PARO-141626 format. One record per residue (C-alpha): residue number from 0; residue in one letter; x, y negated, z. Coordinates in Angstrom, 2 decimals, always signed. Example, Ala and Ser with C-alpha at 12.3 -4.5 7.8 and 13.67 -1.06 7.14 Angstrom:
# residues 2
<pt><k>0</k><r>A</r><u>+12.30</u><v>+4.50</v><w>+7.80</w></pt>
<pt><k>1</k><r>S</r><u>+13.67</u><v>+1.06</v><w>+7.14</w></pt>
# end
This chain:
# residues 293
<pt><k>0</k><r>X</r><u>+0.03</u><v>-0.03</v><w>-0.04</w></pt>
<pt><k>1</k><r>X</r><u>+1.52</u><v>-3.18</v><w>-1.00</w></pt>
<pt><k>2</k><r>X</r><u>+1.85</u><v>-5.97</v><w>+1.82</w></pt>
<pt><k>3</k><r>X</r><u>-1.44</u><v>-7.60</v><w>+3.05</w></pt>
<pt><k>4</k><r>X</r><u>-2.51</u><v>-10.16</v><w>+5.69</w></pt>
<pt><k>5</k><r>X</r><u>-5.91</u><v>-10.09</v><w>+7.33</w></pt>
<pt><k>6</k><r>X</r><u>-7.45</u><v>-12.92</v><w>+9.48</w></pt>
<pt><k>7</k><r>X</r><u>-10.64</u><v>-12.62</v><w>+11.46</w></pt>
<pt><k>8</k><r>X</r><u>-12.41</u><v>-14.80</v><w>+13.93</w></pt>
<pt><k>9</k><r>X</r><u>-13.09</u><v>-12.04</v><w>+16.79</w></pt>
<pt><k>10</k><r>X</r><u>-15.44</u><v>-13.92</v><w>+18.93</w></pt>
<pt><k>11</k><r>X</r><u>-16.12</u><v>-10.99</v><w>+20.64</w></pt>
<pt><k>12</k><r>X</r><u>-12.57</u><v>-11.00</v><w>+22.08</w></pt>
<pt><k>13</k><r>X</r><u>-12.53</u><v>-15.07</v><w>+22.14</w></pt>
<pt><k>14</k><r>X</r><u>-9.79</u><v>-15.08</v><w>+19.57</w></pt>
<pt><k>15</k><r>X</r><u>-8.54</u><v>-15.82</v><w>+16.08</w></pt>
<pt><k>16</k><r>X</r><u>-6.47</u><v>-12.72</v><w>+15.01</w></pt>
<pt><k>17</k><r>X</r><u>-4.08</u><v>-12.38</v><w>+11.91</w></pt>
<pt><k>18</k><r>X</r><u>-2.38</u><v>-8.92</v><w>+11.17</w></pt>
<pt><k>19</k><r>X</r><u>-0.09</u><v>-8.27</v><w>+8.51</w></pt>
<pt><k>20</k><r>X</r><u>+2.10</u><v>-5.60</v><w>+6.98</w></pt>
<pt><k>21</k><r>X</r><u>+5.37</u><v>-7.04</v><w>+5.62</w></pt>
<pt><k>22</k><r>X</r><u>+7.41</u><v>-4.01</v><w>+4.89</w></pt>
<pt><k>23</k><r>X</r><u>+8.03</u><v>-4.73</v><w>+1.33</w></pt>
<pt><k>24</k><r>X</r><u>+8.70</u><v>-8.64</v><w>+2.13</w></pt>
<pt><k>25</k><r>X</r><u>+11.26</u><v>-7.87</v><w>+4.63</w></pt>
<pt><k>26</k><r>X</r><u>+12.85</u><v>-5.14</v><w>+2.56</w></pt>
<pt><k>27</k><r>X</r><u>+13.27</u><v>-7.85</v><w>-0.35</w></pt>
<pt><k>28</k><r>X</r><u>+14.79</u><v>-10.10</v><w>+2.31</w></pt>
<pt><k>29</k><r>X</r><u>+17.47</u><v>-7.37</v><w>+3.50</w></pt>
<pt><k>30</k><r>X</r><u>+18.20</u><v>-6.80</v><w>-0.11</w></pt>
<pt><k>31</k><r>X</r><u>+19.15</u><v>-9.96</v><w>-1.32</w></pt>
<pt><k>32</k><r>X</r><u>+21.11</u><v>-10.80</v><w>+1.66</w></pt>
<pt><k>33</k><r>X</r><u>+22.66</u><v>-7.56</v><w>+2.23</w></pt>
<pt><k>34</k><r>X</r><u>+21.64</u><v>-7.65</v><w>+5.93</w></pt>
<pt><k>35</k><r>X</r><u>+22.84</u><v>-5.20</v><w>+8.72</w></pt>
<pt><k>36</k><r>X</r><u>+19.85</u><v>-3.32</v><w>+10.36</w></pt>
<pt><k>37</k><r>X</r><u>+20.20</u><v>-5.97</v><w>+13.57</w></pt>
<pt><k>38</k><r>X</r><u>+20.15</u><v>-8.88</v><w>+11.12</w></pt>
<pt><k>39</k><r>X</r><u>+17.31</u><v>-7.19</v><w>+9.40</w></pt>
<pt><k>40</k><r>X</r><u>+15.17</u><v>-6.92</v><w>+12.32</w></pt>
<pt><k>41</k><r>X</r><u>+15.86</u><v>-10.65</v><w>+13.53</w></pt>
<pt><k>42</k><r>X</r><u>+14.96</u><v>-12.11</v><w>+9.95</w></pt>
<pt><k>43</k><r>X</r><u>+12.39</u><v>-9.63</v><w>+9.58</w></pt>
<pt><k>44</k><r>X</r><u>+10.54</u><v>-10.60</v><w>+12.57</w></pt>
<pt><k>45</k><r>X</r><u>+10.76</u><v>-14.38</v><w>+11.89</w></pt>
<pt><k>46</k><r>X</r><u>+9.68</u><v>-14.15</v><w>+8.33</w></pt>
<pt><k>47</k><r>X</r><u>+6.55</u><v>-12.04</v><w>+9.44</w></pt>
<pt><k>48</k><r>X</r><u>+6.05</u><v>-14.73</v><w>+12.16</w></pt>
<pt><k>49</k><r>X</r><u>+5.98</u><v>-17.35</v><w>+9.32</w></pt>
<pt><k>50</k><r>X</r><u>+3.36</u><v>-15.15</v><w>+7.45</w></pt>
<pt><k>51</k><r>X</r><u>+1.13</u><v>-14.94</v><w>+10.37</w></pt>
<pt><k>52</k><r>X</r><u>+1.29</u><v>-18.42</v><w>+11.52</w></pt>
<pt><k>53</k><r>X</r><u>+0.75</u><v>-19.44</v><w>+8.00</w></pt>
<pt><k>54</k><r>X</r><u>-2.43</u><v>-17.46</v><w>+7.78</w></pt>
<pt><k>55</k><r>X</r><u>-4.68</u><v>-20.50</v><w>+7.56</w></pt>
<pt><k>56</k><r>X</r><u>-2.48</u><v>-22.72</v><w>+5.47</w></pt>
<pt><k>57</k><r>X</r><u>-4.03</u><v>-24.95</v><w>+2.99</w></pt>
<pt><k>58</k><r>X</r><u>-3.06</u><v>-25.72</v><w>-0.58</w></pt>
<pt><k>59</k><r>X</r><u>+0.44</u><v>-27.69</v><w>-0.60</w></pt>
<pt><k>60</k><r>X</r><u>+0.94</u><v>-26.88</v><w>+3.05</w></pt>
<pt><k>61</k><r>X</r><u>+3.99</u><v>-25.11</v><w>+4.41</w></pt>
<pt><k>62</k><r>X</r><u>+5.28</u><v>-23.58</v><w>+7.68</w></pt>
<pt><k>63</k><r>X</r><u>+8.87</u><v>-23.49</v><w>+8.45</w></pt>
<pt><k>64</k><r>X</r><u>+10.67</u><v>-21.56</v><w>+11.21</w></pt>
<pt><k>65</k><r>X</r><u>+14.09</u><v>-21.99</v><w>+12.13</w></pt>
<pt><k>66</k><r>X</r><u>+16.00</u><v>-20.68</v><w>+15.20</w></pt>
<pt><k>67</k><r>X</r><u>+19.47</u><v>-21.93</v><w>+15.93</w></pt>
<pt><k>68</k><r>X</r><u>+21.60</u><v>-19.88</v><w>+18.57</w></pt>
<pt><k>69</k><r>X</r><u>+24.94</u><v>-19.74</v><w>+19.88</w></pt>
<pt><k>70</k><r>X</r><u>+24.93</u><v>-16.01</v><w>+19.34</w></pt>
<pt><k>71</k><r>X</r><u>+27.00</u><v>-14.28</v><w>+16.33</w></pt>
<pt><k>72</k><r>X</r><u>+23.91</u><v>-14.35</v><w>+14.12</w></pt>
<pt><k>73</k><r>X</r><u>+24.22</u><v>-18.29</v><w>+14.14</w></pt>
<pt><k>74</k><r>X</r><u>+20.70</u><v>-19.16</v><w>+12.88</w></pt>
<pt><k>75</k><r>X</r><u>+17.68</u><v>-17.77</v><w>+11.19</w></pt>
<pt><k>76</k><r>X</r><u>+15.12</u><v>-19.61</v><w>+8.80</w></pt>
<pt><k>77</k><r>X</r><u>+11.97</u><v>-18.58</v><w>+7.39</w></pt>
<pt><k>78</k><r>X</r><u>+9.04</u><v>-20.29</v><w>+5.55</w></pt>
<pt><k>79</k><r>X</r><u>+5.33</u><v>-19.66</v><w>+4.21</w></pt>
<pt><k>80</k><r>X</r><u>+3.17</u><v>-21.24</v><w>+2.13</w></pt>
<pt><k>81</k><r>X</r><u>+0.09</u><v>-20.20</v><w>-0.22</w></pt>
<pt><k>82</k><r>X</r><u>+1.55</u><v>-19.14</v><w>-3.71</w></pt>
<pt><k>83</k><r>X</r><u>-1.94</u><v>-19.36</v><w>-5.11</w></pt>
<pt><k>84</k><r>X</r><u>-5.46</u><v>-18.60</v><w>-3.87</w></pt>
<pt><k>85</k><r>X</r><u>-5.02</u><v>-14.77</v><w>-3.02</w></pt>
<pt><k>86</k><r>X</r><u>-1.25</u><v>-14.83</v><w>-2.16</w></pt>
<pt><k>87</k><r>X</r><u>+0.91</u><v>-15.96</v><w>+0.62</w></pt>
<pt><k>88</k><r>X</r><u>+4.51</u><v>-16.28</v><w>-0.23</w></pt>
<pt><k>89</k><r>X</r><u>+7.37</u><v>-16.31</v><w>+2.28</w></pt>
<pt><k>90</k><r>X</r><u>+11.14</u><v>-16.08</v><w>+2.33</w></pt>
<pt><k>91</k><r>X</r><u>+13.84</u><v>-16.20</v><w>+5.14</w></pt>
<pt><k>92</k><r>X</r><u>+17.63</u><v>-15.45</v><w>+5.66</w></pt>
<pt><k>93</k><r>X</r><u>+20.25</u><v>-14.98</v><w>+8.57</w></pt>
<pt><k>94</k><r>X</r><u>+23.19</u><v>-17.32</v><w>+8.56</w></pt>
<pt><k>95</k><r>X</r><u>+25.56</u><v>-14.58</v><w>+9.32</w></pt>
<pt><k>96</k><r>X</r><u>+23.70</u><v>-11.31</v><w>+8.01</w></pt>
<pt><k>97</k><r>X</r><u>+26.07</u><v>-8.70</v><w>+8.46</w></pt>
<pt><k>98</k><r>X</r><u>+26.22</u><v>-9.02</v><w>+12.40</w></pt>
<pt><k>99</k><r>X</r><u>+25.53</u><v>-5.82</v><w>+13.94</w></pt>
<pt><k>100</k><r>X</r><u>+25.25</u><v>-4.93</v><w>+17.75</w></pt>
<pt><k>101</k><r>X</r><u>+24.63</u><v>-1.90</v><w>+19.83</w></pt>
<pt><k>102</k><r>X</r><u>+21.12</u><v>-1.26</v><w>+20.76</w></pt>
<pt><k>103</k><r>X</r><u>+19.62</u><v>-2.97</v><w>+24.05</w></pt>
<pt><k>104</k><r>X</r><u>+18.76</u><v>-1.11</v><w>+27.12</w></pt>
<pt><k>105</k><r>X</r><u>+15.41</u><v>-0.36</v><w>+25.82</w></pt>
<pt><k>106</k><r>X</r><u>+16.98</u><v>+1.35</v><w>+22.85</w></pt>
<pt><k>107</k><r>X</r><u>+15.88</u><v>-1.62</v><w>+20.44</w></pt>
<pt><k>108</k><r>X</r><u>+17.71</u><v>-3.69</v><w>+18.12</w></pt>
<pt><k>109</k><r>X</r><u>+19.67</u><v>-6.50</v><w>+20.07</w></pt>
<pt><k>110</k><r>X</r><u>+17.99</u><v>-9.42</v><w>+18.49</w></pt>
<pt><k>111</k><r>X</r><u>+18.31</u><v>-11.59</v><w>+21.79</w></pt>
<pt><k>112</k><r>X</r><u>+22.08</u><v>-10.78</v><w>+21.83</w></pt>
<pt><k>113</k><r>X</r><u>+22.36</u><v>-11.58</v><w>+18.40</w></pt>
<pt><k>114</k><r>X</r><u>+20.69</u><v>-15.07</v><w>+18.64</w></pt>
<pt><k>115</k><r>X</r><u>+21.97</u><v>-15.94</v><w>+22.13</w></pt>
<pt><k>116</k><r>X</r><u>+20.77</u><v>-19.15</v><w>+23.79</w></pt>
<pt><k>117</k><r>X</r><u>+19.12</u><v>-21.83</v><w>+21.62</w></pt>
<pt><k>118</k><r>X</r><u>+15.97</u><v>-23.36</v><w>+20.17</w></pt>
<pt><k>119</k><r>X</r><u>+13.01</u><v>-22.38</v><w>+18.15</w></pt>
<pt><k>120</k><r>X</r><u>+11.48</u><v>-25.13</v><w>+15.75</w></pt>
<pt><k>121</k><r>X</r><u>+8.24</u><v>-24.80</v><w>+14.05</w></pt>
<pt><k>122</k><r>X</r><u>+7.44</u><v>-27.60</v><w>+11.13</w></pt>
<pt><k>123</k><r>X</r><u>+4.30</u><v>-27.86</v><w>+9.57</w></pt>
<pt><k>124</k><r>X</r><u>+4.16</u><v>-29.85</v><w>+6.28</w></pt>
<pt><k>125</k><r>X</r><u>+1.02</u><v>-31.21</v><w>+4.92</w></pt>
<pt><k>126</k><r>X</r><u>-0.20</u><v>-32.44</v><w>+1.52</w></pt>
<pt><k>127</k><r>X</r><u>-0.88</u><v>-35.71</v><w>+3.19</w></pt>
<pt><k>128</k><r>X</r><u>+1.01</u><v>-37.28</v><w>+5.91</w></pt>
<pt><k>129</k><r>X</r><u>+4.21</u><v>-36.79</v><w>+7.76</w></pt>
<pt><k>130</k><r>X</r><u>+5.43</u><v>-33.23</v><w>+8.88</w></pt>
<pt><k>131</k><r>X</r><u>+4.76</u><v>-32.09</v><w>+12.52</w></pt>
<pt><k>132</k><r>X</r><u>+7.75</u><v>-30.34</v><w>+14.24</w></pt>
<pt><k>133</k><r>X</r><u>+7.81</u><v>-28.86</v><w>+17.55</w></pt>
<pt><k>134</k><r>X</r><u>+11.04</u><v>-27.38</v><w>+19.38</w></pt>
<pt><k>135</k><r>X</r><u>+10.99</u><v>-25.17</v><w>+22.24</w></pt>
<pt><k>136</k><r>X</r><u>+14.01</u><v>-23.54</v><w>+23.97</w></pt>
<pt><k>137</k><r>X</r><u>+14.40</u><v>-19.66</v><w>+23.22</w></pt>
<pt><k>138</k><r>X</r><u>+12.08</u><v>-18.01</v><w>+25.94</w></pt>
<pt><k>139</k><r>X</r><u>+13.64</u><v>-14.52</v><w>+25.43</w></pt>
<pt><k>140</k><r>X</r><u>+15.23</u><v>-14.47</v><w>+22.28</w></pt>
<pt><k>141</k><r>X</r><u>+13.08</u><v>-11.45</v><w>+21.06</w></pt>
<pt><k>142</k><r>X</r><u>+11.19</u><v>-13.93</v><w>+18.42</w></pt>
<pt><k>143</k><r>X</r><u>+7.47</u><v>-12.45</v><w>+19.23</w></pt>
<pt><k>144</k><r>X</r><u>+7.70</u><v>-14.03</v><w>+22.92</w></pt>
<pt><k>145</k><r>X</r><u>+9.33</u><v>-17.21</v><w>+21.70</w></pt>
<pt><k>146</k><r>X</r><u>+6.49</u><v>-17.66</v><w>+19.30</w></pt>
<pt><k>147</k><r>X</r><u>+3.98</u><v>-17.38</v><w>+21.97</w></pt>
<pt><k>148</k><r>X</r><u>+5.94</u><v>-19.76</v><w>+24.04</w></pt>
<pt><k>149</k><r>X</r><u>+5.89</u><v>-22.24</v><w>+21.12</w></pt>
<pt><k>150</k><r>X</r><u>+1.95</u><v>-21.96</v><w>+20.62</w></pt>
<pt><k>151</k><r>X</r><u>+1.40</u><v>-22.54</v><w>+24.27</w></pt>
<pt><k>152</k><r>X</r><u>+3.86</u><v>-25.47</v><w>+25.03</w></pt>
<pt><k>153</k><r>X</r><u>+3.62</u><v>-27.16</v><w>+21.78</w></pt>
<pt><k>154</k><r>X</r><u>+0.04</u><v>-26.40</v><w>+20.55</w></pt>
<pt><k>155</k><r>X</r><u>-1.64</u><v>-25.75</v><w>+23.92</w></pt>
<pt><k>156</k><r>X</r><u>-2.65</u><v>-22.35</v><w>+22.68</w></pt>
<pt><k>157</k><r>X</r><u>-2.63</u><v>-19.28</v><w>+24.67</w></pt>
<pt><k>158</k><r>X</r><u>-1.78</u><v>-16.27</v><w>+22.47</w></pt>
<pt><k>159</k><r>X</r><u>-0.60</u><v>-12.74</v><w>+21.96</w></pt>
<pt><k>160</k><r>X</r><u>+2.09</u><v>-12.20</v><w>+19.57</w></pt>
<pt><k>161</k><r>X</r><u>+3.62</u><v>-8.73</v><w>+18.65</w></pt>
<pt><k>162</k><r>X</r><u>+6.28</u><v>-8.48</v><w>+15.74</w></pt>
<pt><k>163</k><r>X</r><u>+8.20</u><v>-5.34</v><w>+14.70</w></pt>
<pt><k>164</k><r>X</r><u>+10.80</u><v>-4.33</v><w>+12.29</w></pt>
<pt><k>165</k><r>X</r><u>+12.05</u><v>-0.56</v><w>+11.94</w></pt>
<pt><k>166</k><r>X</r><u>+15.28</u><v>-0.55</v><w>+10.07</w></pt>
<pt><k>167</k><r>X</r><u>+18.22</u><v>+1.59</v><w>+9.37</w></pt>
<pt><k>168</k><r>X</r><u>+21.42</u><v>+1.45</v><w>+7.34</w></pt>
<pt><k>169</k><r>X</r><u>+19.23</u><v>+3.03</v><w>+4.30</w></pt>
<pt><k>170</k><r>X</r><u>+16.73</u><v>+0.08</v><w>+4.50</w></pt>
<pt><k>171</k><r>X</r><u>+13.32</u><v>-1.05</v><w>+6.09</w></pt>
<pt><k>172</k><r>X</r><u>+10.93</u><v>+1.64</v><w>+7.05</w></pt>
<pt><k>173</k><r>X</r><u>+8.43</u><v>-0.74</v><w>+8.46</w></pt>
<pt><k>174</k><r>X</r><u>+7.70</u><v>-4.02</v><w>+9.33</w></pt>
<pt><k>175</k><r>X</r><u>+4.63</u><v>-6.32</v><w>+10.25</w></pt>
<pt><k>176</k><r>X</r><u>+2.70</u><v>-7.97</v><w>+13.29</w></pt>
<pt><k>177</k><r>X</r><u>-0.21</u><v>-9.54</v><w>+14.81</w></pt>
<pt><k>178</k><r>X</r><u>-0.83</u><v>-13.16</v><w>+16.32</w></pt>
<pt><k>179</k><r>X</r><u>-4.01</u><v>-13.50</v><w>+18.33</w></pt>
<pt><k>180</k><r>X</r><u>-4.84</u><v>-16.97</v><w>+19.32</w></pt>
<pt><k>181</k><r>X</r><u>-7.30</u><v>-17.70</v><w>+21.78</w></pt>
<pt><k>182</k><r>X</r><u>-10.40</u><v>-19.60</v><w>+20.76</w></pt>
<pt><k>183</k><r>X</r><u>-11.42</u><v>-22.97</v><w>+22.40</w></pt>
<pt><k>184</k><r>X</r><u>-13.72</u><v>-22.03</v><w>+25.40</w></pt>
<pt><k>185</k><r>X</r><u>-12.27</u><v>-18.78</v><w>+25.64</w></pt>
<pt><k>186</k><r>X</r><u>-12.05</u><v>-17.86</v><w>+29.24</w></pt>
<pt><k>187</k><r>X</r><u>-9.05</u><v>-16.57</v><w>+31.40</w></pt>
<pt><k>188</k><r>X</r><u>-10.78</u><v>-13.22</v><w>+31.56</w></pt>
<pt><k>189</k><r>X</r><u>-10.68</u><v>-13.25</v><w>+27.63</w></pt>
<pt><k>190</k><r>X</r><u>-7.24</u><v>-14.09</v><w>+27.67</w></pt>
<pt><k>191</k><r>X</r><u>-6.41</u><v>-11.30</v><w>+30.28</w></pt>
<pt><k>192</k><r>X</r><u>-8.28</u><v>-8.68</v><w>+28.60</w></pt>
<pt><k>193</k><r>X</r><u>-6.47</u><v>-9.48</v><w>+25.12</w></pt>
<pt><k>194</k><r>X</r><u>-3.25</u><v>-9.23</v><w>+26.85</w></pt>
<pt><k>195</k><r>X</r><u>-4.40</u><v>-5.87</v><w>+28.32</w></pt>
<pt><k>196</k><r>X</r><u>-5.20</u><v>-4.43</v><w>+24.91</w></pt>
<pt><k>197</k><r>X</r><u>-1.95</u><v>-5.73</v><w>+23.61</w></pt>
<pt><k>198</k><r>X</r><u>+0.13</u><v>-4.41</v><w>+26.13</w></pt>
<pt><k>199</k><r>X</r><u>-1.39</u><v>-0.82</v><w>+25.79</w></pt>
<pt><k>200</k><r>X</r><u>-0.71</u><v>-0.73</v><w>+22.09</w></pt>
<pt><k>201</k><r>X</r><u>+2.15</u><v>+1.58</v><w>+20.72</w></pt>
<pt><k>202</k><r>X</r><u>+4.99</u><v>-0.51</v><w>+18.74</w></pt>
<pt><k>203</k><r>X</r><u>+3.73</u><v>-2.14</v><w>+15.92</w></pt>
<pt><k>204</k><r>X</r><u>+6.31</u><v>-0.20</v><w>+13.62</w></pt>
<pt><k>205</k><r>X</r><u>+4.78</u><v>+3.15</v><w>+14.98</w></pt>
<pt><k>206</k><r>X</r><u>+1.38</u><v>+1.94</v><w>+13.95</w></pt>
<pt><k>207</k><r>X</r><u>+2.34</u><v>+0.83</v><w>+10.56</w></pt>
<pt><k>208</k><r>X</r><u>+4.41</u><v>+4.12</v><w>+9.97</w></pt>
<pt><k>209</k><r>X</r><u>+1.14</u><v>+6.08</v><w>+10.97</w></pt>
<pt><k>210</k><r>X</r><u>-1.16</u><v>+4.04</v><w>+8.57</w></pt>
<pt><k>211</k><r>X</r><u>+0.23</u><v>+0.77</v><w>+6.70</w></pt>
<pt><k>212</k><r>X</r><u>-2.93</u><v>-1.26</v><w>+6.89</w></pt>
<pt><k>213</k><r>X</r><u>-3.39</u><v>-4.42</v><w>+8.57</w></pt>
<pt><k>214</k><r>X</r><u>-6.99</u><v>-3.44</v><w>+9.36</w></pt>
<pt><k>215</k><r>X</r><u>-5.84</u><v>-0.63</v><w>+11.38</w></pt>
<pt><k>216</k><r>X</r><u>-3.59</u><v>-3.06</v><w>+13.35</w></pt>
<pt><k>217</k><r>X</r><u>-6.75</u><v>-5.17</v><w>+13.96</w></pt>
<pt><k>218</k><r>X</r><u>-8.96</u><v>-2.27</v><w>+14.96</w></pt>
<pt><k>219</k><r>X</r><u>-6.22</u><v>-0.93</v><w>+17.47</w></pt>
<pt><k>220</k><r>X</r><u>-6.04</u><v>-4.34</v><w>+19.08</w></pt>
<pt><k>221</k><r>X</r><u>-9.59</u><v>-5.38</v><w>+19.33</w></pt>
<pt><k>222</k><r>X</r><u>-10.96</u><v>-1.76</v><w>+19.71</w></pt>
<pt><k>223</k><r>X</r><u>-13.34</u><v>-1.83</v><w>+17.06</w></pt>
<pt><k>224</k><r>X</r><u>-13.99</u><v>-1.79</v><w>+13.25</w></pt>
<pt><k>225</k><r>X</r><u>-12.68</u><v>-4.95</v><w>+11.34</w></pt>
<pt><k>226</k><r>X</r><u>-15.72</u><v>-7.25</v><w>+10.41</w></pt>
<pt><k>227</k><r>X</r><u>-16.48</u><v>-7.81</v><w>+6.97</w></pt>
<pt><k>228</k><r>X</r><u>-15.79</u><v>-11.53</v><w>+7.48</w></pt>
<pt><k>229</k><r>X</r><u>-12.00</u><v>-10.85</v><w>+7.54</w></pt>
<pt><k>230</k><r>X</r><u>-10.10</u><v>-12.74</v><w>+5.08</w></pt>
<pt><k>231</k><r>X</r><u>-7.48</u><v>-10.91</v><w>+2.90</w></pt>
<pt><k>232</k><r>X</r><u>-4.37</u><v>-12.06</v><w>+1.39</w></pt>
<pt><k>233</k><r>X</r><u>-1.51</u><v>-10.39</v><w>-0.55</w></pt>
<pt><k>234</k><r>X</r><u>+1.89</u><v>-11.29</v><w>+0.91</w></pt>
<pt><k>235</k><r>X</r><u>+5.09</u><v>-11.38</v><w>-1.62</w></pt>
<pt><k>236</k><r>X</r><u>+8.57</u><v>-12.69</v><w>-1.22</w></pt>
<pt><k>237</k><r>X</r><u>+8.64</u><v>-15.93</v><w>-3.01</w></pt>
<pt><k>238</k><r>X</r><u>+11.36</u><v>-18.88</v><w>-3.62</w></pt>
<pt><k>239</k><r>X</r><u>+10.43</u><v>-22.06</v><w>-4.53</w></pt>
<pt><k>240</k><r>X</r><u>+13.92</u><v>-23.20</v><w>-5.85</w></pt>
<pt><k>241</k><r>X</r><u>+14.40</u><v>-24.49</v><w>-9.42</w></pt>
<pt><k>242</k><r>X</r><u>+17.18</u><v>-25.94</v><w>-11.39</w></pt>
<pt><k>243</k><r>X</r><u>+15.76</u><v>-29.35</v><w>-11.05</w></pt>
<pt><k>244</k><r>X</r><u>+15.66</u><v>-28.96</v><w>-7.17</w></pt>
<pt><k>245</k><r>X</r><u>+19.31</u><v>-28.03</v><w>-7.22</w></pt>
<pt><k>246</k><r>X</r><u>+20.20</u><v>-31.03</v><w>-9.35</w></pt>
<pt><k>247</k><r>X</r><u>+18.50</u><v>-33.58</v><w>-7.01</w></pt>
<pt><k>248</k><r>X</r><u>+20.77</u><v>-32.07</v><w>-4.47</w></pt>
<pt><k>249</k><r>X</r><u>+23.71</u><v>-32.45</v><w>-6.62</w></pt>
<pt><k>250</k><r>X</r><u>+22.83</u><v>-35.88</v><w>-7.19</w></pt>
<pt><k>251</k><r>X</r><u>+22.85</u><v>-36.70</v><w>-3.67</w></pt>
<pt><k>252</k><r>X</r><u>+26.56</u><v>-36.04</v><w>-3.67</w></pt>
<pt><k>253</k><r>X</r><u>+27.03</u><v>-39.40</v><w>-5.28</w></pt>
<pt><k>254</k><r>X</r><u>+28.70</u><v>-40.49</v><w>-8.58</w></pt>
<pt><k>255</k><r>X</r><u>+32.37</u><v>-40.11</v><w>-7.58</w></pt>
<pt><k>256</k><r>X</r><u>+32.06</u><v>-36.51</v><w>-6.38</w></pt>
<pt><k>257</k><r>X</r><u>+30.14</u><v>-35.53</v><w>-9.42</w></pt>
<pt><k>258</k><r>X</r><u>+32.73</u><v>-36.97</v><w>-11.71</w></pt>
<pt><k>259</k><r>X</r><u>+35.35</u><v>-35.40</v><w>-9.82</w></pt>
<pt><k>260</k><r>X</r><u>+33.72</u><v>-31.93</v><w>-10.02</w></pt>
<pt><k>261</k><r>X</r><u>+33.09</u><v>-32.44</v><w>-13.69</w></pt>
<pt><k>262</k><r>X</r><u>+37.01</u><v>-33.03</v><w>-14.13</w></pt>
<pt><k>263</k><r>X</r><u>+38.24</u><v>-30.02</v><w>-11.88</w></pt>
<pt><k>264</k><r>X</r><u>+36.27</u><v>-27.19</v><w>-13.33</w></pt>
<pt><k>265</k><r>X</r><u>+34.15</u><v>-26.26</v><w>-16.56</w></pt>
<pt><k>266</k><r>X</r><u>+31.30</u><v>-25.19</v><w>-14.80</w></pt>
<pt><k>267</k><r>X</r><u>+29.82</u><v>-25.72</v><w>-11.12</w></pt>
<pt><k>268</k><r>X</r><u>+27.56</u><v>-23.20</v><w>-9.53</w></pt>
<pt><k>269</k><r>X</r><u>+25.11</u><v>-23.76</v><w>-6.67</w></pt>
<pt><k>270</k><r>X</r><u>+23.28</u><v>-20.57</v><w>-4.94</w></pt>
<pt><k>271</k><r>X</r><u>+20.08</u><v>-20.75</v><w>-3.33</w></pt>
<pt><k>272</k><r>X</r><u>+20.40</u><v>-19.97</v><w>+0.32</w></pt>
<pt><k>273</k><r>X</r><u>+16.96</u><v>-18.01</v><w>+0.51</w></pt>
<pt><k>274</k><r>X</r><u>+16.82</u><v>-15.98</v><w>-2.88</w></pt>
<pt><k>275</k><r>X</r><u>+20.54</u><v>-16.01</v><w>-3.60</w></pt>
<pt><k>276</k><r>X</r><u>+19.95</u><v>-17.06</v><w>-7.27</w></pt>
<pt><k>277</k><r>X</r><u>+22.63</u><v>-18.90</v><w>-8.85</w></pt>
<pt><k>278</k><r>X</r><u>+22.49</u><v>-22.12</v><w>-11.16</w></pt>
<pt><k>279</k><r>X</r><u>+25.29</u><v>-23.23</v><w>-13.04</w></pt>
<pt><k>280</k><r>X</r><u>+25.74</u><v>-26.76</v><w>-14.51</w></pt>
<pt><k>281</k><r>X</r><u>+28.63</u><v>-27.53</v><w>-17.08</w></pt>
<pt><k>282</k><r>X</r><u>+31.17</u><v>-30.43</v><w>-16.76</w></pt>
<pt><k>283</k><r>X</r><u>+29.03</u><v>-32.26</v><w>-19.43</w></pt>
<pt><k>284</k><r>X</r><u>+25.93</u><v>-31.93</v><w>-17.22</w></pt>
<pt><k>285</k><r>X</r><u>+27.53</u><v>-33.25</v><w>-14.11</w></pt>
<pt><k>286</k><r>X</r><u>+29.00</u><v>-36.30</v><w>-16.04</w></pt>
<pt><k>287</k><r>X</r><u>+25.51</u><v>-37.05</v><w>-17.45</w></pt>
<pt><k>288</k><r>X</r><u>+24.13</u><v>-37.03</v><w>-13.86</w></pt>
<pt><k>289</k><r>X</r><u>+26.82</u><v>-39.24</v><w>-12.94</w></pt>
<pt><k>290</k><r>X</r><u>+26.41</u><v>-41.56</v><w>-15.43</w></pt>
<pt><k>291</k><r>X</r><u>+22.53</u><v>-42.23</v><w>-14.32</w></pt>
<pt><k>292</k><r>X</r><u>+23.49</u><v>-43.09</v><w>-10.77</w></pt>
# end
């Protein structure tokens, strides 16, 4: 089954819930960046979180997540947006993607150790108006708990967040997650009941391995069949880079730097950090850019 995102307003549980299977998405991120298993788990959790937080994005809106830490992985970046009416596109990368650490005391990938101490920044960009950015210190470094802490502190929304990536040296076995945001007026009993159900769930990756369907994740969390009102979207690795955008970045280097590059080499290459696509510019193209500045 291809990657899929489902969202539903579960009034019986007092929450708006999004669930996604992102195995193909995380596989593509791992492949493009040749990530180690630990880095795959870290980047995969963050890009899955971006997909889930972007479940209700409008046209020309984008959500970006960035974690900067003092651990060996350095930083993680992921963002998501509507690619079209039926597909949410997402991408992500790890700064030092070959980092590998021993498993932690629970036998899980040591994502917290790879990140170290740092902060999570969430930026929401809208079609009209200024972007909104919120920053919170890393709560545990496990990413799911950090996203929940961000929602509580920056958006005042109690939530339950579960993210999982199962990977090995051969690739990604399963990836996905759930974000349940409490609706306005939800009681403390509603929050406690949802937390109990979430804590009783098996690992997200175990559920996805059993049945790679976001409807199954919702069913297991809510304890009931998924309502017909659930909204479904495809999830796909997408990059918005273009040669024109790279040219804009090169122009920002200034006239003198462009002229220097055009003299020193016949061709200058720039590689997108997200998709690893390389764009080439001839010395003549660089001189033409410089002449316009």
